[in-house]
N, C-alpha and C positions, 0 to 999 in steps of 0.2 A: 677247738679246734682247735664239734664238731666239727651219724647224719653224713657226714661224705668219707666215715673210713671204712674200711671191708670188717666185715664182723663173722665172726667167729663160733661156731657150737662148741660149747662145750661140751667132749664125751665123759667125763669125769668129775664130777661134781661132787657126789656122796663123799662123805669121808673126811672132809677138811675140815680138821679143830685148828683155825689161827687161832694166838691169841694176842689182841692188839696191847700194844702199848699206850693207845690213845696220845699217840704228839704227832706232830708233820715229820711226812718222813721224805719230804721234796724228791732231791732228785739223789738223795742217797739210800734209798729202799731198796729191797729186792727187785734184780732181774734177771724173771726167771725165765727160761727158756720156751720158747712159741709153744702154744697149745696144738696139739695135732689131731684137734675134732677138724669137720669139714666146715667147708662155708654155709654161715647161716649167724643167727643171732648169740651174740657174746654176752655173758653173765656177768654183773658185779653183785660187788656186798654191801654194797650202800648204794643210796640215791640223796645226793646234796642239797637242799634248796637253803635260803638264807636262814630260815629258821632253825634249820639243822640238818642231822642225818639220820634216815630210814637206814636202819639193818633187817635185811632180806637179800634175796634175790632179785637182780634189775636186768632188766634189757634195757638200752635209749629210748624205743620205743613204749616201754613201761617205768619209767620213770618221769615227774614229774619237775624234776629238779636236772643236774648233772653228774653218772655216772661215774663210782670211783671203788676201788679193792681196802682204802682205807681213809678213817673218818679221823678225825679229833674233836673233844667236845666242842672245840671253837669254830669246827665247821672248816679245818685243813685240813687237805685233799692231796693224796697223790695218788693219782690213775694210772692203772694198767689195763695196758689192750693187746693189739696185734701181737697177740702171745702174751701176753703176760708181760712187755719190760716195763721200765719205768718213763714215761712219755707224759707229754705235756702239751697243750695245747696252748698256751702261752702266748695267743693270741701277736702275736707276733706274726708276720711273715706273710705275703701276698698270698688269695689265692681268688678262684673266681667261679664264683657263683652265681646260679642264673643271669649269666651276662654282669655281674657287678665284682667288681673289684671288690677283693677284701683281707684283710690282715688275722693270718691264723685261724684254721677253720677245718681240723682235725677232730673237733667232736670231744677232746677230752680234757682234763683241766687239773691244773694243780691251785692254791686256793694259798690268797694271803686270810692272816687273821679275821674273823669275822664277814667274810667274803668265799663261800664255797667254788665260785668260778673264775677267780684269774688267780695269776703267776703266782708263788708264791716268795716270801720277800727274801726267798733265797737264792731268787731269780736275779743276774747278773742285768739288767736290761733287756728282758724279753726278749724280743727281734735282735735288741742291743746286748742279749746275752751271748750275744757273737763276742768269743773272748778276745779279742783283739781292739786294740787300742785306737784302731785307724781310722781317720775322722771322714774319710771317704764312705760316701751311704747312696742305698738306691736314688735314680731320677726320674721321675716321669716324663715321658717321650714328648718334644717339643711337638705342638701342634700341627708341623706340616710334617712329621712321622706319626702319624696315630691312624693305625691300620681301621679301615671300613668296618662298619657295623657289622656285628651278627643278621644282622636282616638284610644285610648289602652284597656279605660278601659272599662269590662264591663256592661252589661245592668241588673244583675241580684240584683237585691235591695239588700245592704249591704256586698257587695263578696269585697268593698271597703275598708272595715272595719277592723282597727287590733284587734278588740274583743267589742262584745256584751254582753247585758244579761238583766236581769231586777233588780228593789230592788222596795222596798212598803215603803211608806210615812206614817208612825204611826200615824200619826194624824188623818187620818180617812181610813186609812187600801188598799190607793189607789194603786195596783201596776204601774207602770211606765218601761218603755223600756230605755236600755241606749245603748250608741255608743262610744266607744273608735277611734278618729279620733288623730295620731302624738301623740302630749303630751298633749291634751284634753279632757277629757270625758264627753261629754255632755248629756242629756238627748234626747232620741230620740222619744220625746212627747209634745206637748204642757202642762204646767201645771193645773189641774185642781183641785185646792185647795180651798173650797167653802169659800168667808170670806167677811165680807163688806167691798165695795170699790171691787167691782169685779163682773161681771157679765156673763152674757151667749148672744151669740149674737140674735137680735132682743128680749132679754129676755125672749126665747122659750131655755127648757132644750136638748133640741135634739143637740144642735147647739153645746153644752157645751160639747156633747159628741162625736161628729165629729174633733170637734176643740181645745176643752180645754176653759179655760173662759177668758173671757177680761179681764185687770187690769187698772185704774189707775196708774200713776210713784210714788205715797204716797205709795197706799198699797201694789204692789210691791215691794217697798222700804223700808215695813214696820215700814215708818217713819223714817230711817233710814237718812245722810246726802249722798251726792254724794261720788263717788267714780272716777276715772281715774287707779284707780292700777291697776297691771298684776299680781298677779290676784286683782278681786275688792276686796276682805274680806265683802264683804256684803250679809248678808245672806237673809237677808229679805224675802219674801213669800215662800222662795225656802224651802223641807225639810231637817232635820240635814243632815249636810257632802255635800251640798250641796249650793249654791250663785247663786244670779243676776250677769249674764258676765257683765264687764266693756266695754266702747269702746276699748279699746284692746283687748281682750278677742275674743269677733265678729269679730277683723281683723285678727287674725290670723287663724281663722277658715275658714274664708275668701278666705285668702292667699292658704290656708291649700286646699283647694276643685277642687277652677282653673275652673272651671265652675258653674254655678245656676242650671242647668239640675240635676246635680252628686249631689244636695242635695235636689230638688224636688220630692218630694213623687213622686211614680207610680199610679197616686187614679184618679178616675175619679171627685174628688172633685174640685180637679180644672177645671175648664171651660175649657180652653184650656191650652197648652203649658207643659201638663204633665210634671216629671221629670221621671230620670231614676232611682233614689233615689241608686246611687250606693255607697253613703255609709251610709246606712241609718239613715240618721237625717232626713229624712221623713215629711221637711216642707209642710204643709199644709197652705190654703186661708182663714184665720180664718176670716181677716176684720179690723174693728175694730168700736168702739161705741164712739159718740157726749159726749162732756161733758154732754150734759142736760141728760144721763143717758139713752135717750130713743132714740136716731136717730141713727141707724147703717148703715154701709156702706160693701161694697166691698169683702163681703166672693162670694169666687169660684170665685176670681180672684186675689186678695191682701193679704198677710200674712203681718205682723209688727209685731216687737218686740223691749222692753224697754231693752238699755241699764242701768248702774248703775250710766253712766256718764253727770253730766245735763250738757245744753249750758249758760243757765242762771238761775235765779229765777226762771222764768214762764215754762222753756222750757228744754227738754232733747233729748239726739239723740238717735236715733232709727233707725233699719233695717227694711227692705221694702221687699219682693220678688216679681218682678210682670212679666209677661213674663218668658223674657231668661237674667233677669237683678237683681244684688241685690242692692239697693240706701239703700243709709245713710243721714239723713237729720236730724233736729231737730222738735223737735214738743212742742206745749200746754200738760204742763204734767199732765191735768187733763180729757185731750182722755183715753178710756179703748185701751190696745194692750196686745197684746200675750206676752206668758212669757215662755221664754227657760233657763234654769238651768242650772251650768256648776259645776263638780264635784271638791271640793277643792281638793287641795296636791299638786296643780301645780307648779314649781317651774322655774319662768322664767331662760332663758339660760344669759349669759351675756351679757354686750351689747360693741363693739368695741369703745374703747375711742377715738381714736381719725384714722384721714388717715395717711397711711404708704409709701414709697417707693414715696416720691415726686420726680418728675424729670423733664426732660423736650424734645422736638420733635422739628425737622423739618420741616414743611409743603415744601418740594418737588416743588411743584407748583409755590411757588414765595418767599420761603426763609424766611417763618416767620417762626420766633421759638414764640413756646405756651409751657407753663406751662401742668405739668399732674401729676394728684393725683390718690392714688389708696384706694378707702373705702370701709372696706370690700371685695367683689371676684369681685370689679368692680375695672376700669382704667376710669380717665373721664379726657378729658379736665381741664384745673384749670382755663379758661379765654375764652371766647365767641368768635366766629370763627371771624375773619376779612380777610376772602377771597373773593378778590373782582368777582361778578361772574353775570350775565343777571340775574335779578329776584333778583336782591342785593339790598338794598341803607346805607348811614346812615341817622343817627338820622337830620332832617332837611333839610335834604340832603347838610350838613356842615363833611368835612371829619376830621375836629377835632374829632367827637363824635366819629368817629369806632376808630380812635386812642384811645379812653376814655371804650370806651362800648362796640367795635367791631359793627360788620354790622348786620341790619336786613335783613329778606329771607320772601322770600314767600315760603306756606307750598312745593312746587311744586320744587321749586329752591332748599332747605333744604333737602330733599331725596337725591339726589346725591350729596351736596357740602362737606362733610366730605374729610380729607387725603385720601389717601391710608392707609389702617387697623384699619382705623379708620370708626365708621354711626353714623347717627342720630340715638340716643335712641325709641324704644320701648314706651310702654307706661306701658309695665311693666318693663321695666329699670327701668325706672323711681321712679317708685313704691317701687321695690328693694332698690335704693337708699337712698328716705325717711323711708322703716325702717331701714335702714343701720344707720343713724346716731340717729336714738332713735324715730321716728314716728312723726308723724306728731304734738305732742308736744313740740320738741325742733329743729324741721329739719327747721325752718326758720330764727331762729335767729346764729344756729349751720353751718349753709350754706353760711348764709349772710357774706360779705365782712367787713370787720371793715374798712370801708369807710367815708369819709366825703359825697362821691356821694350821698351816703344815706341821703335823705332832713331829715328824723327822721328815729329811729330804729337801729342804723347799730351794722352789728352783730357780735358776738364773731371770726367766720371764724374759729371753732375748729375746721373743718376740711380740711383746705384749700382747699374749694371749691369757695370761692371767687366771691361768687354772685353777680351780679349789676347791678342797675337800670336803663336798657338800654332804656325802652320804649317801641314802637310800628310805626308801621305807618299805614294808611290806605290806601285803596286798590286802590287807587288816586293818590297812590306815592308822594301825597304832603303836604298831613293832617298826624302831631305826635300826643304824648300825651303821658304822664306817665312817663317819664326821669325824675332820681334823687327820684323817692318814688314807681315805680314796674319795677318789669323784667320781662320778657314773655318769654318760650322757647317751642319749637316746641315738637312733640312727632310725632314717623311718624307714628301711630294709628290714621286710619280718623275714621269722626265719620259717615259721609257720602260723598255722589260727591261731595258735598260743602263745607265740615267742616272736620276739625282735633280735635285731642284732643293737649291742650296745657297747662304746665303746669306757674304759676306765684304766685309771693313771692312779697304778700305787706305788709308794718308792720311785724307784728309776723308771721303770717300767709301763709301757702302753699296752695295756691288753687289748683284745676283743672278743668277744662272747654274745650267745644268743640265749637272752632269758624270757621268763613270764612278763607277759602285757600288763598283766595288773601288779607290779609294782614301781613303784614310786623313784624316778631320776630326776637327774637336772636335765636344761634341754640348754643349749647353744643353738642358734638363729644364725643363717648364713644370709649374705644376700641374695637376691637374685641373680642370674647373670644379665638378663639386658635392661639393669635399674638404673 
């Protein structure tokens, strides 16, 4: 949760002698100050694959699995990046990659036992690890509010906005632009209100003029507690009538925008990949400040914004725009990031309470009958595919496991293995499913089968999706892991020529990451839209 991160060259790697305890540090690990290296490749101590940990000096491009700075014998990972702070790809969180709506894309991983690329068991509901019991969650826009595709979108800044204007912050008489996008009205520039707990990049006032101020989380929240609600209801440091957006509110914005290019300002302040600013959101690369208040990084290449939703007592979810990606991860509350405020008054649409139109169909190829279920606007198979095809196998090569969990498939096989009138879901279709069942705060529990096949955290299966922990198979065709604790499903979206995006349910989390196409994961098919 992922490629899409800013990367740094370490200027001092010689002489490190770290004694690893070989236990998963999770979010209780060290959170050192950012590296002072120049922009470039970040090096990590381990390259993690499902087979195990390889120790050495790895970059994202030289590791054939996932990079990390710690590892235990079971493959548990606590990743460090962006200057070494404890961070997670936790696969919660929406982002957009090559025009596809995706969830959590920062390229970094924490992991569960036996699976190096998913969030650790200490994570309380991945994107749902938002530390609030609020039941309100991100909702996809209605069809009437879906913006034009990137191919049809214009290139004139602001032409995609529903409305635009200005308002004055009465505290200091600063005038800000605002933009209405679908159901939300956002500030169209970063907050620049001077208060203790805020800084200009490099402690230089000129950067406040360019990028707005940077705030630590406590200041951004004005001392208020975490909120994952929709809307957040937390004014924080924002002007009257505005509030700090929750994780859910960021999700709605990103789902609406479709591509990050349309959110980025068309400005030379971006060192590369300037946007079209089609929606007038005018995202700028304000960089970030370290907890010491004197170290600053990534201006001109990265923009970082706080949400009101904490991950833990020391970390909070934030959003990052870098290159052509939007990334979501959690970060130490003491760092300094930008703030965008959302106008009060948003009323969330109602959430479908459960699935409708449960049915069955027959796969004409082998006569197998499958359950199906309609959730929101989609119709899914309500069990894993079990069609025997080259490039598929049963867990531990035991046919009985195919009867229980369905078959496991390589990505290449998965692309073409669904029955007629059904297809392998895209990354965006998985994202829609998760939003339809209430977002990451409830998705895992509602999608998991209420079955003893789960070793722990059985679900309510409220929507009839009946997700089961089918585990995975290694590229060698003979190594297996994760059954009874993890379910993995392919999407049709590849990450690169060797890896593709997959979804994983573990514990109370839904995670999204990319993995080697040669591994064997389960397949859930979705009905063709015009069927």
